[in-house]
Each structure stands twice: as structure tokens, then as C-alpha cells.
matplotlib code that plots the C-alpha trace (Angstrom):
import matplotlib.pyplot as plt

x = [16.9, 16.6, 17.0, 14.9, 17.1, 15.1, 18.0, 17.2, 13.5, 12.3, 11.5, 9.5, 7.5, 6.9, 5.8, 3.5, 2.0, 1.5, -0.5, -2.7, -3.1, -4.2, -6.8, -8.1, -8.2, -10.1, -12.6, -13.2, -15.3, -18.1, -18.6, -16.4, -17.2, -15.2, -13.1, -12.2, -11.0, -8.9, -7.3, -6.6, -5.0, -2.8, -1.8, -1.0, 1.1, 3.1, 3.7, 4.8, 7.2, 8.6, 9.1, 10.8, 13.1, 14.1, 14.6, 18.3, 19.6, 17.4, 15.8, 14.8, 12.7, 10.5, 8.9, 7.3, 5.9, 2.6, 2.1, 2.4, 0.0, -2.4, -2.3, -3.0, -5.9, -7.4, -7.3, -8.8, -11.6, -12.3, -12.5, -14.8, -17.1, -17.3, -17.3, -18.0, -20.9, -19.3, -21.3, -24.7]
y = [-0.3, -3.4, -6.7, -9.7, -12.5, -15.6, -17.7, -16.2, -15.4, -18.1, -20.7, -18.1, -17.0, -20.6, -21.9, -18.8, -19.6, -23.2, -22.1, -19.9, -22.9, -25.1, -22.5, -22.9, -26.6, -26.6, -24.0, -26.2, -28.3, -25.9, -27.3, -30.4, -33.9, -35.6, -37.6, -34.3, -32.8, -36.0, -35.6, -31.9, -32.7, -35.3, -32.8, -30.3, -32.8, -33.6, -29.8, -29.6, -32.5, -31.0, -27.6, -29.3, -31.2, -28.1, -25.9, -26.5, -27.4, -24.9, -22.3, -20.0, -22.7, -23.1, -19.8, -21.3, -24.4, -22.7, -21.5, -25.1, -26.2, -23.4, -24.5, -28.1, -27.0, -24.9, -27.7, -30.2, -27.8, -26.9, -30.6, -31.2, -28.4, -29.2, -33.0, -34.4, -32.2, -30.6, -27.7, -29.1]
z = [9.8, 11.9, 10.1, 11.1, 12.4, 11.9, 13.2, 16.6, 16.4, 14.0, 16.7, 18.8, 15.7, 14.7, 18.1, 18.5, 15.1, 16.1, 19.2, 16.9, 14.6, 17.5, 18.3, 14.7, 15.0, 18.3, 16.9, 13.9, 16.2, 15.6, 12.1, 11.6, 12.8, 15.5, 13.1, 11.2, 14.5, 15.1, 11.7, 12.3, 15.7, 14.1, 11.4, 14.2, 16.1, 12.9, 12.4, 16.1, 15.7, 12.5, 14.3, 17.3, 15.0, 13.1, 16.1, 16.5, 13.0, 11.0, 13.4, 10.6, 9.0, 12.1, 11.4, 8.2, 9.8, 10.9, 7.3, 6.1, 8.8, 7.9, 4.2, 5.2, 7.6, 4.9, 2.3, 4.8, 5.8, 2.1, 1.2, 4.2, 3.5, -0.3, -0.5, 3.0, 4.1, 7.1, 8.5, 7.6]

ax = plt.figure().add_subplot(projection="3d")
ax.plot(x, y, z, "-o")
ax.set_aspect("equal")
plt.show()
């Protein structure tokens, strides 16, 4: 059985996940206003900075950064659709 070594593959998984998250942010332009996209891009840049900072000291943690970004994106989109009238 092969054991996953996040100390070696964590950054690759994390950066691949961040690329997928960027796609979600850009696709949100279909229903979100311009300022919502700006907030999402800023959140993505924070996640990218966090991943870059953790690549050397904590490579396994980088794999979880896109999950944090996805949770933040989901919360922002849910708030936008519920309270701020996005998608109308």
C-alpha cells in the first residue's frame, strides 16, 4: 500500500487546488457584482500568499489551503445570494 507523503506532494496539491479555486472566482462573475469579484480575488491572493509562505516550513499544510479558500468562497457567495441580492 502506498502512503501519501504530503511533505512532498502537499504543495503540488495545494497549488493545483488554488488554480481550481481561481476558476470558481472568475466564474462567479456570472452572478456576482464587480465588487464581489474584487473581494473574492483579494481572498484568493491571501490564500496564495499563505500557501507560498507555508511551502518550505510546512509543505503538508499547503494541501489544505484551497479547502480554506473554498469555505471562504462558499460563505461569501451564500451571503451574497441571501442578503445582498446577487444573481437577481
